[in-house]
One Martini backbone bead per residue (centre of mass of N, CA, C, O) as a GRO file, in nm:
protein
  261
    1MET     BB    1   0.267   2.633  -0.797
    2SER     BB    2   0.103   2.350  -0.726
    3ASP     BB    3  -0.004   2.335  -1.007
    4LEU     BB    4  -0.066   2.027  -1.232
    5THR     BB    5  -0.196   2.114  -1.477
    6GLY     BB    6  -0.089   1.923  -1.765
    7ARG     BB    7   0.064   1.705  -1.594
    8THR     BB    8   0.287   1.420  -1.595
    9VAL     BB    9   0.291   1.147  -1.353
   10ILE     BB   10   0.495   0.908  -1.212
   11VAL     BB   11   0.394   0.630  -0.996
   12THR     BB   12   0.554   0.416  -0.800
   13GLY     BB   13   0.370   0.229  -0.596
   14GLY     BB   14   0.060   0.343  -0.645
   15ALA     BB   15  -0.087   0.094  -0.464
   16GLY     BB   16   0.022   0.173  -0.219
   17HIS     BB   17   0.005   0.349   0.057
   18ILE     BB   18   0.168   0.607  -0.029
   19GLY     BB   19   0.115   0.601  -0.342
   20ARG     BB   20  -0.187   0.643  -0.324
   21ALA     BB   21  -0.184   0.909  -0.184
   22ALA     BB   22  -0.012   1.056  -0.400
   23THR     BB   23  -0.202   1.019  -0.633
   24ALA     BB   24  -0.435   1.185  -0.514
   25ALA     BB   25  -0.280   1.449  -0.468
   26LEU     BB   26  -0.202   1.500  -0.767
   27VAL     BB   27  -0.489   1.492  -0.883
   28GLU     BB   28  -0.592   1.731  -0.706
   29ARG     BB   29  -0.373   1.924  -0.879
   30GLY     BB   30  -0.427   1.809  -1.198
   31ALA     BB   31  -0.289   1.553  -1.260
   32THR     BB   32  -0.148   1.300  -1.458
   33VAL     BB   33  -0.147   0.956  -1.353
   34ALA     BB   34   0.084   0.692  -1.345
   35VAL     BB   35   0.018   0.372  -1.222
   36VAL     BB   36   0.269   0.177  -1.064
   37ASP     BB   37   0.248  -0.184  -1.050
   38LEU     BB   38   0.231  -0.521  -1.015
   39ASN     BB   39  -0.079  -0.505  -0.971
   40ALA     BB   40  -0.337  -0.450  -1.189
   41GLU     BB   41  -0.583  -0.418  -1.008
   42ALA     BB   42  -0.462  -0.213  -0.815
   43CYS     BB   43  -0.402   0.001  -1.013
   44THR     BB   44  -0.689   0.056  -1.103
   45SER     BB   45  -0.800   0.124  -0.828
   46ALA     BB   46  -0.622   0.367  -0.767
   47ALA     BB   47  -0.701   0.535  -1.008
   48GLU     BB   48  -1.010   0.547  -0.959
   49GLU     BB   49  -0.998   0.666  -0.676
   50ALA     BB   50  -0.842   0.930  -0.745
   51GLU     BB   51  -1.071   1.053  -0.942
   52GLN     BB   52  -1.265   1.102  -0.715
   53GLY     BB   53  -1.340   1.437  -0.705
   54ARG     BB   54  -1.112   1.517  -0.910
   55SER     BB   55  -0.930   1.706  -1.159
   56GLY     BB   56  -0.781   1.482  -1.256
   57SER     BB   57  -0.587   1.185  -1.352
   58ALA     BB   58  -0.584   0.819  -1.413
   59PHE     BB   59  -0.356   0.532  -1.482
   60ALA     BB   60  -0.264   0.213  -1.563
   61VAL     BB   61   0.085   0.049  -1.510
   62PRO     BB   62   0.181  -0.248  -1.520
   63CYS     BB   63   0.477  -0.371  -1.330
   64ASP     BB   64   0.793  -0.531  -1.323
   65LEU     BB   65   1.080  -0.387  -1.179
   66SER     BB   66   1.276  -0.646  -1.233
   67ASP     BB   67   1.216  -0.569  -1.537
   68GLU     BB   68   1.384  -0.390  -1.751
   69GLU     BB   69   1.213  -0.379  -2.009
   70ALA     BB   70   0.950  -0.305  -1.876
   71THR     BB   71   1.046  -0.051  -1.737
   72ARG     BB   72   1.124   0.108  -1.996
   73SER     BB   73   0.826   0.095  -2.123
   74ILE     BB   74   0.680   0.308  -1.952
   75ALA     BB   75   0.754   0.560  -2.108
   76GLU     BB   76   0.614   0.493  -2.373
   77GLN     BB   77   0.328   0.444  -2.263
   78VAL     BB   78   0.290   0.732  -2.161
   79LEU     BB   79   0.350   0.892  -2.422
   80ASP     BB   80   0.121   0.762  -2.587
   81ARG     BB   81  -0.102   0.889  -2.399
   82THR     BB   82   0.017   1.208  -2.324
   83GLY     BB   83   0.316   1.322  -2.448
   84SER     BB   84   0.426   1.334  -2.138
   85ILE     BB   85   0.693   1.397  -1.886
   86ASP     BB   86   0.722   1.571  -1.567
   87GLY     BB   87   0.713   1.328  -1.353
   88LEU     BB   88   0.889   1.128  -1.092
   89VAL     BB   89   0.783   0.869  -0.854
   90HIS     BB   90   0.960   0.643  -0.613
   91PHE     BB   91   0.774   0.420  -0.415
   92ALA     BB   92   0.884   0.164  -0.480
   93ALA     BB   93   0.936  -0.128  -0.254
   94LEU     BB   94   1.132  -0.334  -0.063
   95VAL     BB   95   0.999  -0.456   0.234
   96SER     BB   96   0.928  -0.586   0.558
   97SER     BB   97   0.619  -0.670   0.469
   98GLU     BB   98   0.734  -0.881   0.302
   99PRO     BB   99   0.720  -1.236   0.220
  100LEU     BB  100   1.032  -1.290   0.334
  101ASP     BB  101   1.298  -1.447   0.362
  102ASN     BB  102   1.556  -1.329   0.579
  103TRP     BB  103   1.475  -1.036   0.684
  104THR     BB  104   1.472  -1.093   1.025
  105THR     BB  105   1.737  -1.213   1.040
  106PRO     BB  106   2.030  -1.254   1.112
  107PHE     BB  107   2.297  -1.153   0.949
  108GLU     BB  108   2.431  -1.443   0.903
  109GLN     BB  109   2.135  -1.537   0.750
  110GLN     BB  110   2.126  -1.353   0.520
  111ALA     BB  111   2.030  -1.350   0.201
  112THR     BB  112   2.133  -1.275  -0.116
  113SER     BB  113   1.862  -1.267  -0.250
  114VAL     BB  114   1.746  -1.038  -0.075
  115TRP     BB  115   1.966  -0.830  -0.148
  116ARG     BB  116   1.909  -0.829  -0.459
  117GLN     BB  117   1.605  -0.745  -0.443
  118ALA     BB  118   1.639  -0.477  -0.309
  119LEU     BB  119   1.825  -0.351  -0.521
  120GLU     BB  120   1.643  -0.389  -0.774
  121ILE     BB  121   1.393  -0.218  -0.665
  122ASN     BB  122   1.517   0.030  -0.497
  123LEU     BB  123   1.754   0.104  -0.725
  124THR     BB  124   1.769   0.001  -1.019
  125ALA     BB  125   1.478   0.098  -1.105
  126VAL     BB  126   1.547   0.397  -1.074
  127PHE     BB  127   1.760   0.414  -1.288
  128VAL     BB  128   1.609   0.298  -1.532
  129LEU     BB  129   1.348   0.487  -1.531
  130THR     BB  130   1.492   0.753  -1.545
  131GLN     BB  131   1.652   0.706  -1.799
  132ALA     BB  132   1.390   0.658  -1.986
  133CYS     BB  133   1.269   0.956  -1.898
  134THR     BB  134   1.472   1.185  -1.970
  135PRO     BB  135   1.393   1.309  -2.242
  136ALA     BB  136   1.116   1.402  -2.151
  137LEU     BB  137   1.207   1.570  -1.896
  138ARG     BB  138   1.381   1.770  -2.060
  139SER     BB  139   1.121   1.877  -2.247
  140SER     BB  140   0.922   1.993  -2.030
  141GLY     BB  141   1.030   2.237  -1.812
  142HIS     BB  142   0.956   2.049  -1.524
  143GLY     BB  143   1.155   1.842  -1.440
  144SER     BB  144   1.083   1.577  -1.192
  145VAL     BB  145   1.257   1.390  -0.935
  146VAL     BB  146   1.141   1.141  -0.691
  147THR     BB  147   1.291   0.993  -0.450
  148VAL     BB  148   1.314   0.706  -0.209
  149GLY     BB  149   1.407   0.672   0.093
  150SER     BB  150   1.543   0.660   0.437
  151THR     BB  151   1.645   0.655   0.749
  152TYR     BB  152   1.812   0.380   0.679
  153GLY     BB  153   1.991   0.558   0.469
  154MET     BB  154   2.121   0.738   0.723
  155VAL     BB  155   2.084   0.524   0.953
  156GLY     BB  156   2.089   0.306   1.183
  157PRO     BB  157   1.944   0.068   1.358
  158ASP     BB  158   1.730   0.045   1.642
  159TRP     BB  159   1.699  -0.247   1.809
  160ARG     BB  160   1.524  -0.173   2.065
  161ILE     BB  161   1.247  -0.151   1.907
  162TYR     BB  162   1.230  -0.479   1.844
  163GLU     BB  163   1.185  -0.580   2.116
  164GLY     BB  164   0.943  -0.848   2.132
  165THR     BB  165   0.963  -0.901   1.822
  166GLU     BB  166   0.946  -0.998   1.457
  167MET     BB  167   1.094  -0.769   1.374
  168GLY     BB  168   1.299  -0.591   1.109
  169ASN     BB  169   1.615  -0.548   0.921
  170ALA     BB  170   1.771  -0.536   0.622
  171ALA     BB  171   2.062  -0.471   0.474
  172GLY     BB  172   1.952  -0.418   0.182
  173TYR     BB  173   1.770  -0.185   0.249
  174ALA     BB  174   1.983   0.018   0.351
  175ALA     BB  175   2.162   0.008   0.104
  176SER     BB  176   1.958   0.100  -0.103
  177LYS     BB  177   1.877   0.370   0.027
  178GLY     BB  178   2.157   0.492   0.032
  179GLY     BB  179   2.185   0.478  -0.276
  180VAL     BB  180   1.951   0.669  -0.351
  181ILE     BB  181   2.073   0.925  -0.223
  182GLN     BB  182   2.329   0.926  -0.404
  183LEU     BB  183   2.197   0.914  -0.680
  184THR     BB  184   2.056   1.176  -0.655
  185LYS     BB  185   2.303   1.356  -0.660
  186TRP     BB  186   2.412   1.257  -0.926
  187MET     BB  187   2.160   1.331  -1.102
  188ALA     BB  188   2.141   1.633  -1.030
  189THR     BB  189   2.423   1.718  -1.162
  190THR     BB  190   2.371   1.571  -1.447
  191LEU     BB  191   2.062   1.688  -1.526
  192ALA     BB  192   2.139   1.962  -1.517
  193PRO     BB  193   1.896   2.200  -1.558
  194ASP     BB  194   1.629   2.028  -1.662
  195ILE     BB  195   1.653   1.845  -1.398
  196ARG     BB  196   1.518   1.752  -1.100
  197VAL     BB  197   1.660   1.592  -0.797
  198ASN     BB  198   1.498   1.428  -0.522
  199CYS     BB  199   1.467   1.328  -0.176
  200LEU     BB  200   1.250   1.115   0.010
  201SER     BB  201   1.261   1.049   0.371
  202PRO     BB  202   1.109   0.824   0.556
  203GLY     BB  203   0.949   0.715   0.815
  204GLY     BB  204   0.744   0.563   1.020
  205VAL     BB  205   0.445   0.381   0.957
  206PHE     BB  206   0.140   0.325   1.091
  207ARG     BB  207   0.046  -0.056   1.090
  208ASP     BB  208  -0.037  -0.233   1.333
  209HIS     BB  209   0.164  -0.228   1.546
  210PRO     BB  210   0.304  -0.317   1.800
  211ASP     BB  211   0.299  -0.161   2.108
  212SER     BB  212   0.596  -0.180   2.173
  213PHE     BB  213   0.701  -0.051   1.916
  214ARG     BB  214   0.552   0.210   1.911
  215THR     BB  215   0.654   0.314   2.187
  216ALA     BB  216   0.954   0.308   2.114
  217TYR     BB  217   0.942   0.488   1.870
  218GLU     BB  218   0.806   0.744   1.998
  219SER     BB  219   1.042   0.779   2.216
  220ARG     BB  220   1.253   0.840   1.960
  221THR     BB  221   1.054   1.078   1.880
  222PRO     BB  222   1.004   1.404   1.901
  223LEU     BB  223   0.690   1.391   1.798
  224GLN     BB  224   0.561   1.131   1.936
  225ARG     BB  225   0.519   0.967   1.649
  226MET     BB  226   0.391   0.828   1.388
  227ALA     BB  227   0.312   0.807   1.077
  228THR     BB  228   0.132   0.903   0.795
  229GLU     BB  229   0.067   0.929   0.467
  230GLU     BB  230  -0.005   1.244   0.477
  231ASP     BB  231   0.277   1.344   0.587
  232TYR     BB  232   0.410   1.321   0.275
  233MET     BB  233   0.252   1.507   0.072
  234GLY     BB  234   0.387   1.787   0.096
  235ALA     BB  235   0.668   1.699   0.001
  236CYS     BB  236   0.590   1.576  -0.269
  237LEU     BB  237   0.459   1.837  -0.394
  238PHE     BB  238   0.701   2.017  -0.366
  239LEU     BB  239   0.899   1.848  -0.547
  240VAL     BB  240   0.728   1.833  -0.810
  241SER     BB  241   0.687   2.125  -0.812
  242ASP     BB  242   0.750   2.477  -0.835
  243LEU     BB  243   0.819   2.523  -0.531
  244SER     BB  244   1.111   2.364  -0.611
  245ALA     BB  245   1.275   2.512  -0.849
  246TYR     BB  246   1.555   2.559  -0.641
  247VAL     BB  247   1.563   2.229  -0.604
  248THR     BB  248   1.849   2.012  -0.568
  249GLY     BB  249   2.001   1.724  -0.426
  250GLN     BB  250   1.803   1.644  -0.195
  251ASN     BB  251   1.733   1.532   0.146
  252LEU     BB  252   1.405   1.477   0.276
  253ALA     BB  253   1.325   1.447   0.601
  254VAL     BB  254   1.022   1.258   0.713
  255ASP     BB  255   1.043   1.177   1.076
  256GLY     BB  256   0.994   1.356   1.343
  257GLY     BB  257   1.319   1.365   1.415
  258TRP     BB  258   1.490   1.101   1.419
  259THR     BB  259   1.767   1.234   1.281
  260ALA     BB  260   1.827   1.479   1.507
  261TRP     BB  261   1.996   1.347   1.746
   0.00000   0.00000   0.00000
């Protein structure tokens, strides 16, 4: 039931850390994956890397997801190439690792420009692209949309884990991810029964964080470690495939138990 041979899946943020791993995992199951990301070279690299030694295929669809017209055109580009869209996975996000001013500053100093950018990429682009893909997903017979939330779309930040670091979290990120979780529920009941819509909400992924942050984060996590990209692949494949054929409107937190306290 996890076999995706003959199905086309769009992965936004497909050249990023988690998106790249998802692309490879989907191709491994036989899917044809459209890799969407801002950087054309990175898109092509991710697609080529995913195909190596795997049964499916991948191709690049570079796009600036803050451009509504360009975002809507993704559906047409993919249909022209494959003739179908069976799955859509929204990993693209504006996150704290981006070189943005005002991301980690105190709330009183956070710029509305950063707020708007976070909403545009993390929430509005999800609405726009899902809307553009809806006709094809309806006719698929297996239509599945996987949005990507965050633990910070579910709970507030624990500022103690950031003490002694230059790290932080912007209000716009939390608001956008909370919005994604609610948009997921709205789309799930609206697009049923032809399209399933679920949300995957990751916890923190270790990427050379300061030791103090990692120690604090892991002490707050029941499984006592930060995630790797691979930790999210089982949930992603479950939600895209027929393994979750009777699942819709759900927010699946994959966070090592962070939100279970």
